[in-house]
C-alpha positions in Angstrom: 80.7 111.8 118.1 82.1 114.5 116.2 85.9 113.9 115.5 88.6 116.2 116.4 90.2 118.5 113.4 93.6 116.5 114.2 92.1 113.1 114.2 92.7 110.6 110.8 89.6 109.6 108.8 89.4 106.0 108.9 87.8 103.2 107.3 88.1 99.9 109.0 86.6 96.4 108.8 86.5 93.7 111.5 85.6 89.9 111.0 85.4 87.7 114.1 84.9 83.9 113.6 84.6 81.2 116.3 85.1 77.5 115.5 84.0 74.9 117.6 83.9 71.0 116.6 83.3 72.1 113.1 80.7 74.9 113.7 81.2 78.3 112.4 79.9 81.3 113.9 80.7 85.0 112.6 80.6 88.5 113.6 81.6 91.6 111.9 81.4 95.5 110.8 82.6 97.7 108.5 82.8 101.7 109.4 83.7 104.8 107.6 85.1 107.5 109.7 83.6 106.0 112.8 80.2 105.4 111.5 79.0 102.1 111.2 78.4 101.0 107.4 77.9 97.1 107.4 77.1 94.8 110.1 77.5 90.8 110.0 75.7 88.6 112.4 75.9 84.9 111.9 74.5 84.4 108.0 73.2 88.1 107.7 75.3 90.7 106.5 73.3 94.3 106.3 73.9 97.6 104.9 73.4 100.1 107.9 74.2 103.2 105.7 72.2 103.3 102.3 75.4 103.6 100.2 74.4 101.3 97.2 70.9 101.0 95.8 68.8 98.0 96.8 69.6 96.0 93.6 73.3 96.5 93.7 73.4 95.7 97.4 71.5 92.5 96.6 74.4 91.4 94.4 76.9 92.3 96.9 75.2 90.4 99.9 74.8 87.3 97.9 78.7 87.2 97.5 79.3 87.6 101.1 76.5 85.0 102.0 78.3 82.6 99.4 81.4 83.1 101.0 80.1 82.2 104.5 78.5 79.1 103.4 81.5 77.9 101.6 83.7 78.9 104.8 81.2 76.4 106.7 81.6 73.9 104.3 85.3 74.1 104.4 85.3 74.1 108.2 83.2 70.9 108.3 85.5 69.0 106.0 88.7 69.9 108.2 86.8 68.7 111.0 85.9 65.5 109.7 89.8 65.0 108.7 91.0 66.4 111.8 88.7 66.8 114.3 89.1 69.3 117.4 87.2 69.8 120.7 88.6 73.1 121.5 87.3 76.6 120.3 89.1 78.4 118.0 88.9 82.4 117.5 89.9 84.2 114.3 90.0 87.9 114.0 90.8 89.7 110.7 90.9 93.7 111.2 92.1 95.7 108.2 91.7 99.2 106.9 93.3 102.6 106.2 93.9 106.1 108.1 94.4 109.4 106.6 95.9 112.2 108.5 95.3 116.1 108.0 99.0 116.5 107.3 98.5 114.3 104.2 100.2 111.2 105.4 98.6 107.8 105.5 98.3 104.5 106.9 97.0 101.0 105.9 96.9 97.7 107.6 95.8 94.2 107.8 96.3 92.1 111.0 95.1 88.6 112.0 94.8 87.0 115.5 94.3 83.5 116.4 93.1 82.5 119.6 93.8 86.1 120.7 97.5 85.9 119.7 98.9 88.0 116.9 99.3 85.5 114.2 100.0 87.2 110.8 100.1 90.7 109.1 100.0 91.8 105.8 102.9 94.1 104.9 101.4 96.7 102.4 104.5 98.1 100.4 105.5 94.9 99.2 102.3 92.8 99.1 103.8 90.0 101.4 102.2 88.3 104.4 104.4 88.0 107.9 104.4 85.5 110.5 104.1 86.3 114.4 103.8 82.8 115.6 107.1 81.1 116.7 108.6 79.5 113.7 108.8 75.9 115.3 104.9 76.0 115.0 103.9 75.0 111.4 100.3 76.4 111.1 101.4 80.0 110.4 104.1 78.9 108.0 101.4 77.1 106.0 98.8 79.8 106.4 101.4 82.4 105.0 102.3 80.0 102.1 98.8 79.7 101.1 98.0 83.2 101.3 101.1 84.0 99.2 99.8 82.1 96.4 96.9 84.0 95.0 96.5 87.4 93.7 93.3 88.0 95.7 95.1 87.5 98.7 98.4 89.6 97.6 98.1 92.1 94.8 94.3 92.5 95.1 94.5 93.1 98.5 97.6 95.4 98.4 95.6 97.5 95.6 92.6 97.9 97.8 94.6 99.2 101.0 97.1 100.9 99.2 94.7 102.8 96.8 91.0 101.9 97.0 90.9 102.5 100.6 92.2 106.0 100.6 90.1 106.9 98.0 87.2 106.2 100.1 88.7 108.6 102.4 89.4 111.4 100.1 85.8 111.3 99.3 84.7 111.3 102.6 87.1 114.2 103.4 85.2 116.5 100.8 81.8 115.3 102.1 79.1 117.8 103.0 77.0 115.9 105.4 76.8 112.8 103.4 79.1 110.1 102.2 80.1 110.7 98.6 78.7 108.3 96.1 82.1 107.5 94.6 82.8 105.4 97.8 80.1 103.2 97.2 81.5 100.3 95.4 85.0 100.0 96.8 83.5 100.1 100.3 81.4 96.9 99.5 84.4 95.3 97.5 86.5 95.6 100.4 84.1 93.9 102.6 84.1 91.0 100.2 87.9 91.1 99.8 88.2 90.7 103.4 85.9 87.7 103.1 88.1 86.1 100.5 91.1 86.6 102.3 89.6 85.0 105.5 88.6 82.0 103.4 92.3 81.7 102.1 93.4 82.0 105.9 91.2 78.7 106.8 93.2 76.6 104.3 96.4 77.0 106.7 94.6 77.2 110.1 92.4 74.4 109.9 94.4 71.8 107.6 97.5 72.3 110.4 95.5 72.5 113.6 95.7 69.2 115.2 98.4 67.5 113.1 101.4 68.4 111.0 101.2 70.4 107.8 
Protein backbone atom coordinates (compact mmCIF):
# COMPACT_ATOMS: atom_id res chain seq x y z
CA UNK A 1 0.00 0.00 0.00
CA UNK A 2 1.24 3.55 -0.65
CA UNK A 3 2.74 5.14 2.46
CA UNK A 4 1.66 8.47 3.90
CA UNK A 5 3.98 11.44 3.19
CA UNK A 6 4.39 11.77 6.97
CA UNK A 7 5.23 8.11 7.50
CA UNK A 8 8.87 7.15 8.05
CA UNK A 9 10.90 5.07 5.66
CA UNK A 10 11.81 1.80 7.34
CA UNK A 11 14.15 -1.14 6.94
CA UNK A 12 13.43 -4.06 9.28
CA UNK A 13 14.47 -7.66 9.80
CA UNK A 14 12.63 -10.30 11.79
CA UNK A 15 13.96 -13.72 12.69
CA UNK A 16 11.96 -16.30 14.63
CA UNK A 17 13.55 -19.46 16.01
CA UNK A 18 11.64 -22.31 17.64
CA UNK A 19 13.63 -24.90 19.59
CA UNK A 20 12.21 -28.16 20.91
CA UNK A 21 14.25 -31.09 22.25
CA UNK A 22 17.31 -30.14 20.25
CA UNK A 23 15.47 -29.35 17.01
CA UNK A 24 15.53 -25.84 15.54
CA UNK A 25 12.99 -24.33 13.15
CA UNK A 26 13.46 -20.94 11.47
CA UNK A 27 11.25 -18.29 9.94
CA UNK A 28 12.00 -14.69 9.10
CA UNK A 29 12.03 -11.87 6.59
CA UNK A 30 13.55 -8.53 5.68
CA UNK A 31 11.61 -5.61 4.27
CA UNK A 32 12.51 -2.23 2.82
CA UNK A 33 9.90 0.49 3.20
CA UNK A 34 7.20 -2.10 3.71
CA UNK A 35 8.17 -4.18 0.67
CA UNK A 36 9.33 -7.74 1.32
CA UNK A 37 12.94 -8.13 0.20
CA UNK A 38 14.10 -11.45 1.73
CA UNK A 39 12.32 -14.49 3.11
CA UNK A 40 13.58 -17.20 5.46
CA UNK A 41 11.69 -20.50 5.72
CA UNK A 42 13.43 -23.38 7.49
CA UNK A 43 16.71 -23.93 5.57
CA UNK A 44 15.77 -21.75 2.61
CA UNK A 45 16.55 -18.05 2.34
CA UNK A 46 15.33 -16.32 -0.82
CA UNK A 47 15.72 -12.89 -2.32
CA UNK A 48 12.22 -11.69 -3.11
CA UNK A 49 13.37 -8.43 -4.70
CA UNK A 50 16.15 -8.69 -7.30
CA UNK A 51 18.56 -6.65 -5.23
CA UNK A 52 21.69 -8.59 -6.18
CA UNK A 53 22.73 -10.48 -9.33
CA UNK A 54 22.49 -14.27 -9.09
CA UNK A 55 26.21 -14.90 -8.47
CA UNK A 56 26.46 -12.35 -5.65
CA UNK A 57 23.24 -13.51 -4.04
CA UNK A 58 24.40 -17.15 -4.18
CA UNK A 59 27.41 -16.20 -2.02
CA UNK A 60 25.25 -14.36 0.49
CA UNK A 61 22.75 -17.18 0.55
CA UNK A 62 25.48 -19.69 1.36
CA UNK A 63 26.55 -17.58 4.37
CA UNK A 64 23.06 -17.69 5.83
CA UNK A 65 22.65 -21.41 5.15
CA UNK A 66 25.99 -22.07 6.87
CA UNK A 67 24.82 -20.05 9.87
CA UNK A 68 21.59 -22.08 10.09
CA UNK A 69 23.53 -25.32 9.95
CA UNK A 70 25.93 -24.14 12.68
CA UNK A 71 23.04 -22.96 14.83
CA UNK A 72 21.34 -26.34 14.59
CA UNK A 73 24.53 -28.15 15.53
CA UNK A 74 25.06 -25.82 18.48
CA UNK A 75 21.54 -26.39 19.78
CA UNK A 76 21.93 -30.16 19.42
CA UNK A 77 25.15 -30.02 21.43
CA UNK A 78 23.50 -27.97 24.18
CA UNK A 79 20.56 -30.35 24.28
CA UNK A 80 22.89 -33.28 24.92
CA UNK A 81 24.46 -31.43 27.84
CA UNK A 82 21.25 -30.01 29.28
CA UNK A 83 18.20 -31.59 27.67
CA UNK A 84 14.93 -29.67 27.87
CA UNK A 85 11.45 -30.97 27.06
CA UNK A 86 9.72 -27.63 26.64
CA UNK A 87 9.56 -25.39 23.57
CA UNK A 88 11.53 -22.17 23.43
CA UNK A 89 10.73 -19.26 21.13
CA UNK A 90 13.42 -16.72 20.28
CA UNK A 91 12.52 -13.58 18.31
CA UNK A 92 14.97 -10.95 17.02
CA UNK A 93 13.57 -7.72 15.54
CA UNK A 94 15.93 -5.02 14.27
CA UNK A 95 16.05 -2.13 11.86
CA UNK A 96 15.86 1.62 11.46
CA UNK A 97 13.41 4.37 10.55
CA UNK A 98 14.03 7.68 8.79
CA UNK A 99 11.40 10.38 9.31
CA UNK A 100 10.54 13.21 6.89
CA UNK A 101 11.83 15.83 9.35
CA UNK A 102 15.30 14.26 9.25
CA UNK A 103 15.18 12.48 12.59
CA UNK A 104 16.16 8.81 12.72
CA UNK A 105 15.68 5.84 15.00
CA UNK A 106 17.35 2.41 15.05
CA UNK A 107 16.63 -0.59 17.24
CA UNK A 108 17.40 -4.24 18.04
CA UNK A 109 14.98 -6.08 20.33
CA UNK A 110 15.04 -9.70 21.48
CA UNK A 111 12.26 -11.66 23.15
CA UNK A 112 12.54 -15.16 24.62
CA UNK A 113 9.33 -17.14 25.04
CA UNK A 114 7.40 -13.99 24.10
CA UNK A 115 8.90 -11.97 26.97
CA UNK A 116 11.27 -9.01 26.55
CA UNK A 117 14.75 -10.45 26.99
CA UNK A 118 17.51 -8.15 25.70
CA UNK A 119 17.82 -4.99 23.62
CA UNK A 120 20.74 -3.26 21.97
CA UNK A 121 21.43 0.36 22.96
CA UNK A 122 22.77 1.75 19.71
CA UNK A 123 24.48 5.02 20.87
CA UNK A 124 26.99 3.25 23.13
CA UNK A 125 26.89 -0.25 21.56
CA UNK A 126 25.79 -2.07 24.71
CA UNK A 127 23.27 -4.82 25.37
CA UNK A 128 20.66 -4.24 28.08
CA UNK A 129 18.82 -6.93 30.04
CA UNK A 130 15.06 -6.92 30.53
CA UNK A 131 14.63 -10.15 32.48
CA UNK A 132 14.70 -10.05 36.31
CA UNK A 133 18.25 -9.85 37.66
CA UNK A 134 17.89 -13.07 39.67
CA UNK A 135 17.56 -15.15 36.47
CA UNK A 136 21.07 -15.91 35.18
CA UNK A 137 20.28 -16.65 31.55
CA UNK A 138 19.88 -13.00 30.49
CA UNK A 139 23.02 -11.94 32.35
CA UNK A 140 25.02 -14.72 30.71
CA UNK A 141 23.68 -13.92 27.23
CA UNK A 142 24.47 -10.24 27.75
CA UNK A 143 28.01 -11.09 28.81
CA UNK A 144 28.56 -13.27 25.73
CA UNK A 145 27.22 -10.67 23.30
CA UNK A 146 29.40 -7.92 24.78
CA UNK A 147 32.57 -9.94 24.08
CA UNK A 148 32.66 -9.71 20.30
CA UNK A 149 32.93 -6.85 17.78
CA UNK A 150 30.38 -8.52 15.48
CA UNK A 151 27.72 -8.16 18.19
CA UNK A 152 28.79 -4.70 19.42
CA UNK A 153 30.74 -2.30 17.15
CA UNK A 154 29.78 -4.00 13.89
CA UNK A 155 26.12 -4.11 14.84
CA UNK A 156 26.25 -0.47 15.98
CA UNK A 157 27.74 0.56 12.63
CA UNK A 158 25.08 -1.33 10.72
CA UNK A 159 22.19 0.14 12.70
CA UNK A 160 23.64 3.65 13.00
CA UNK A 161 25.17 4.11 9.55
CA UNK A 162 24.55 1.42 6.95
CA UNK A 163 20.87 1.03 7.73
CA UNK A 164 20.23 4.75 7.23
CA UNK A 165 22.17 4.80 3.96
CA UNK A 166 19.74 2.16 2.71
CA UNK A 167 16.82 4.42 3.56
CA UNK A 168 18.46 7.54 2.11
CA UNK A 169 18.96 5.68 -1.15
CA UNK A 170 15.34 4.53 -1.00
CA UNK A 171 14.07 8.08 -0.40
CA UNK A 172 15.68 9.18 -3.66
CA UNK A 173 14.32 6.29 -5.71
CA UNK A 174 12.35 6.73 -8.91
CA UNK A 175 10.17 3.67 -8.63
CA UNK A 176 12.95 1.14 -8.00
CA UNK A 177 15.18 0.38 -5.03
CA UNK A 178 18.55 2.07 -5.45
CA UNK A 179 21.45 -0.18 -6.37
CA UNK A 180 23.57 1.39 -3.64
CA UNK A 181 21.63 -0.50 -1.00
CA UNK A 182 22.13 -4.01 -2.38
CA UNK A 183 25.15 -5.25 -0.44
CA UNK A 184 24.30 -3.48 2.87
CA UNK A 185 20.80 -4.97 2.79
CA UNK A 186 22.07 -8.53 2.66
CA UNK A 187 24.90 -7.68 5.05
CA UNK A 188 22.20 -6.76 7.55
CA UNK A 189 20.51 -10.10 7.09
CA UNK A 190 23.78 -11.91 7.79
CA UNK A 191 24.62 -9.67 10.75
CA UNK A 192 21.25 -10.46 12.26
CA UNK A 193 22.02 -14.14 11.86
CA UNK A 194 25.42 -13.84 13.54
CA UNK A 195 23.98 -11.93 16.47
CA UNK A 196 21.36 -14.63 16.91
CA UNK A 197 24.07 -17.28 16.90
CA UNK A 198 25.91 -15.42 19.66
CA UNK A 199 22.66 -15.14 21.57
CA UNK A 200 22.31 -18.92 21.56
CA UNK A 201 25.44 -19.29 23.66
CA UNK A 202 23.75 -17.59 26.57
CA UNK A 203 20.28 -18.98 26.18
CA UNK A 204 20.92 -22.66 25.73
CA UNK A 205 23.95 -22.98 27.99
CA UNK A 206 22.02 -21.51 30.91
CA UNK A 207 18.55 -22.90 30.32
CA UNK A 208 17.92 -25.88 32.53
CA UNK A 209 20.90 -25.24 34.79
CA UNK A 210 23.10 -22.61 36.39
CA UNK A 211 25.54 -20.51 34.37
